[in-house]
C-alpha positions as CSV (number, residue, x, y, z in Angstrom):
1,X,-32.7,263.1,52.4
2,X,-35.8,261.7,51.0
3,X,-35.9,260.5,46.9
4,X,-39.0,261.5,46.3
5,X,-39.4,258.6,43.7
6,X,-43.0,258.8,43.4
7,X,-42.4,261.9,41.5
8,X,-41.8,263.2,38.0
9,X,-40.7,266.3,36.1
10,X,-41.9,266.9,32.5
11,X,-39.3,269.2,31.6
12,X,-38.3,270.9,28.2
13,X,-35.1,268.8,27.1
14,X,-33.9,271.5,24.4
15,X,-33.4,273.4,27.1
16,X,-30.5,273.1,28.3
17,X,-30.9,275.4,31.5
18,X,-34.1,273.0,32.1
19,X,-31.8,269.9,31.1
20,X,-28.9,271.8,33.9
21,X,-31.7,271.7,37.1
22,X,-33.4,268.7,36.4
23,X,-30.4,267.0,36.3
24,X,-29.3,269.2,39.5
25,X,-31.9,267.2,41.2
26,X,-31.2,263.8,40.4
27,X,-27.4,264.3,41.2
28,X,-28.4,266.1,44.5
29,X,-31.1,263.0,45.7
30,X,-34.0,265.3,45.3
31,X,-35.8,263.1,42.2
32,X,-35.0,259.7,42.0
33,X,-32.6,258.6,39.1
34,X,-35.9,258.5,36.9
35,X,-37.5,261.2,37.9
36,X,-37.8,263.2,35.0
37,X,-39.1,262.8,31.7
38,X,-38.9,265.0,28.6
39,X,-42.1,266.4,27.1
40,X,-44.0,264.8,25.1
41,X,-42.9,260.9,26.7
42,X,-44.7,261.3,30.2
43,X,-47.3,258.4,30.4
44,X,-49.3,260.5,33.0
45,X,-52.1,259.1,35.2
46,X,-53.6,261.8,35.9
47,X,-55.9,265.0,34.3
48,X,-52.5,267.0,32.3
49,X,-52.5,270.4,31.3
50,X,-50.5,269.4,28.1
51,X,-50.4,273.8,27.5
52,X,-49.9,274.8,30.7
53,X,-46.6,272.3,31.2
54,X,-45.2,274.2,27.7
55,X,-45.3,277.5,29.8
56,X,-44.5,275.6,33.2
57,X,-42.5,273.1,34.4
58,X,-44.9,270.3,35.2
59,X,-44.4,267.9,38.5
60,X,-46.7,264.8,38.7
61,X,-47.2,263.4,42.0
62,X,-48.3,259.2,41.2
63,X,-48.9,259.3,45.3
64,X,-51.3,261.7,45.6
65,X,-52.6,261.9,42.0
66,X,-52.0,265.4,41.0
67,X,-50.0,267.9,38.8
68,X,-48.3,271.2,40.3
69,X,-46.8,273.2,37.4
70,X,-44.1,276.3,37.4
71,X,-42.7,277.7,40.5
72,X,-44.8,275.2,43.1
73,X,-43.3,272.1,41.2
74,X,-39.9,273.3,42.0
75,X,-40.6,274.3,45.8
76,X,-42.1,270.9,45.7
77,X,-39.3,269.7,45.4
78,X,-37.0,271.2,47.0
79,X,-39.4,271.4,49.9
80,X,-39.3,267.4,50.3
81,X,-35.7,267.5,50.8
82,X,-35.2,270.8,52.9
83,X,-38.7,271.4,54.7
84,X,-37.8,274.6,55.9
85,X,-36.7,276.5,52.6
86,X,-39.7,274.5,51.1
87,X,-41.8,276.8,53.4
88,X,-39.8,279.8,53.4
89,X,-40.4,279.6,49.8
90,X,-44.3,279.2,49.5
91,X,-44.6,282.9,51.7
92,X,-46.4,285.2,49.6
93,X,-43.8,288.1,50.0
94,X,-41.1,285.9,48.8
95,X,-43.1,283.3,46.6
96,X,-44.7,285.9,44.8
97,X,-41.6,287.9,43.5
98,X,-40.0,285.0,42.3
99,X,-43.2,283.7,40.6
100,X,-43.0,286.5,38.5
101,X,-39.1,285.4,37.6
102,X,-39.7,282.3,37.6
103,X,-42.4,283.3,34.4
104,X,-39.8,286.0,32.9
105,X,-37.3,283.1,32.6
106,X,-39.4,280.6,30.8
107,X,-41.5,282.6,28.3
108,X,-38.0,284.1,27.3
109,X,-36.2,280.4,27.8
110,X,-36.1,280.0,24.1
111,X,-34.2,283.1,23.5
112,X,-32.3,282.7,26.4
113,X,-30.9,278.9,25.6
114,X,-32.4,278.7,22.2
115,X,-32.8,275.3,20.3
116,X,-31.3,274.0,17.3
117,X,-35.0,273.9,15.3
118,X,-36.8,277.2,15.8
119,X,-40.6,276.0,16.7
120,X,-40.2,272.7,16.0
121,X,-42.9,270.9,15.8
122,X,-44.2,268.8,19.0
123,X,-41.2,270.8,21.0
124,X,-41.6,272.1,24.4
125,X,-42.4,275.2,23.1
126,X,-43.6,278.6,25.8
127,X,-46.4,280.2,24.6
128,X,-45.8,283.7,23.1
129,X,-46.0,286.3,25.5
130,X,-45.1,289.7,23.6
131,X,-44.7,291.7,27.0
132,X,-42.2,289.0,28.5
133,X,-40.1,289.1,25.8
134,X,-40.5,293.5,25.3
135,X,-39.7,293.3,29.3
136,X,-36.6,290.9,28.1
137,X,-35.9,293.5,26.0
138,X,-35.4,296.3,27.7
139,X,-33.7,294.7,30.8
140,X,-30.7,293.4,29.0
141,X,-30.1,296.6,27.4
142,X,-29.9,298.1,30.3
143,X,-27.3,295.2,31.6
144,X,-25.7,295.4,28.9
145,X,-25.3,299.0,28.2
146,X,-24.1,299.0,32.3
147,X,-21.3,296.3,31.3
148,X,-20.2,298.3,28.1
149,X,-20.1,302.1,29.8
150,X,-18.1,300.7,32.9
151,X,-15.6,298.6,30.0
152,X,-14.6,301.5,28.3
153,X,-12.9,302.5,30.7
154,X,-10.5,300.3,30.6
155,X,-9.8,301.5,26.8
156,X,-8.9,305.0,27.3
157,X,-6.6,306.3,24.9
158,X,-6.8,304.1,22.5
159,X,-11.1,304.9,22.6
160,X,-12.5,308.3,23.5
161,X,-13.8,307.9,27.4
162,X,-17.7,307.0,27.5
163,X,-20.3,306.9,29.8
164,X,-23.7,304.8,30.3
165,X,-26.0,307.5,28.4
166,X,-23.5,307.5,24.8
167,X,-23.6,303.3,25.3
168,X,-27.8,302.9,26.4
169,X,-28.0,305.0,23.1
170,X,-25.5,303.5,21.1
171,X,-27.2,299.4,22.5
172,X,-31.0,301.5,21.8
173,X,-29.6,301.9,18.2
174,X,-28.3,299.0,17.3
175,X,-32.3,297.5,18.2
176,X,-33.9,300.0,16.0
177,X,-31.1,299.6,13.4
178,X,-32.0,295.7,13.6
179,X,-35.7,296.2,14.2
180,X,-35.5,297.7,10.3
181,X,-33.5,295.7,8.5
182,X,-35.3,292.3,10.0
183,X,-38.5,293.7,9.3
184,X,-37.8,293.4,5.5
185,X,-36.3,289.8,5.9
186,X,-38.3,287.9,8.4
187,X,-40.9,290.3,9.9
188,X,-42.5,287.7,12.1
189,X,-39.2,286.8,13.8
190,X,-38.5,289.8,14.7
191,X,-39.1,289.6,18.5
192,X,-38.2,286.0,18.7
193,X,-34.8,287.6,16.6
194,X,-34.5,290.6,18.9
195,X,-34.6,288.4,22.2
196,X,-31.4,286.1,20.7
197,X,-29.8,289.5,19.8
198,X,-30.1,290.9,23.1
199,X,-29.0,287.5,24.6
200,X,-25.7,287.8,22.9
201,X,-24.9,291.1,24.2
202,X,-25.3,290.0,27.6
203,X,-23.5,287.4,27.3
204,X,-20.9,289.4,26.1
205,X,-20.9,291.8,28.7
206,X,-20.7,289.0,31.3
207,X,-17.6,288.5,29.2
208,X,-16.6,291.6,30.2
209,X,-16.8,291.7,33.2
210,X,-13.9,289.4,34.8
211,X,-11.3,292.3,32.9
212,X,-13.7,294.9,34.7
213,X,-12.7,293.5,38.4
214,X,-9.1,292.3,37.4
215,X,-8.6,296.5,36.4
216,X,-10.5,297.4,39.4
217,X,-7.7,295.8,41.4
218,X,-5.1,295.7,39.6
219,X,-5.0,298.6,36.8
220,X,-4.4,296.9,33.5
221,X,-2.5,298.9,30.4
222,X,-4.8,299.2,27.7
223,X,-3.4,297.1,24.5
224,X,-4.6,293.9,27.0
225,X,-8.6,294.7,27.2
226,X,-8.7,296.0,24.0
227,X,-7.3,292.4,22.3
228,X,-10.3,290.7,25.3
229,X,-12.6,293.1,23.8
230,X,-11.6,291.8,20.5
231,X,-12.1,288.0,21.5
232,X,-15.5,288.8,22.9
233,X,-16.9,290.6,20.3
234,X,-15.4,287.5,17.4
235,X,-17.0,285.0,19.8
236,X,-20.2,287.0,20.0
237,X,-20.2,287.3,16.5
238,X,-20.2,283.3,16.2
239,X,-23.3,282.7,18.3
240,X,-25.2,285.8,16.8
241,X,-24.2,283.6,13.4
242,X,-25.6,280.9,15.4
243,X,-28.5,281.9,16.3
244,X,-29.2,283.7,13.3
245,X,-29.3,280.3,11.8
246,X,-31.6,278.0,14.5
247,X,-33.8,280.7,13.4
248,X,-33.8,280.1,9.7
249,X,-32.9,283.5,8.7
250,X,-30.6,284.8,6.3
251,X,-27.0,285.7,7.1
252,X,-28.4,289.5,6.3
253,X,-29.1,289.9,10.0
254,X,-25.5,289.0,11.3
255,X,-24.0,290.8,8.4
256,X,-26.0,294.2,9.3
257,X,-25.4,293.2,13.1
258,X,-22.0,293.7,12.5
259,X,-22.1,296.7,10.0
260,X,-24.0,299.1,13.0
261,X,-21.0,298.1,15.3
262,X,-18.1,299.4,12.6
263,X,-19.8,302.9,11.7
264,X,-20.9,303.4,15.4
265,X,-16.8,302.4,16.1
266,X,-16.0,304.9,13.3
267,X,-18.0,307.8,14.0
268,X,-16.8,307.3,18.0
269,X,-12.9,307.1,16.7
270,X,-13.7,310.4,14.8
């Protein structure tokens, strides 16, 4: 396996996902130990598009004197170690959807895995694309609703039976309710907040998945899923509060987030 010592990835060092996969390339021998450098710290001997590098990870090829961006950078790294896989990833039928997926994640990475300081000067913050953000919110709304609808049967009879439609409406109501509140306290951060909020919902759904799987194999008494659900909600509250602080917003956003859920729960139980 060849180690591309003449290649350097210019990555977002404040993005946990970017940190993870670039380190994985190094550990796997697909990049040399010094094969990555944080954005803003690279000594680039060729023409370099700083703005594009914020949106799409850049790969500097010192031997060829070129720079590639985004998915093409990752494919080039992978292709040098696994040529057949690299060729397959360049096929239009595979490359096109993967490129859309890459952009979807990259433009939303600051709400998927936020930095401790929102829009820090000089940081590798991607360009704000409203379409990608709204798409992310809709996607996580759909997935979170599915997780909740799949989990509620484990809580019966402690909680009334539910279906996807009710959970979809409840999650949508949360989005609308928070839109009203956040517009009053930090309108300029509305979609940033909603993106973070829906990531919290997605994390919560993923944490419910193990119990959903266990219950499908071995039915579990309702008190156990209820306790697990309470622990997941507590964890969600913690990360929601943390993300609100990262955005520089007042705790009212977290308070209203909890208030909505309490009111909905009371209505369901009545």
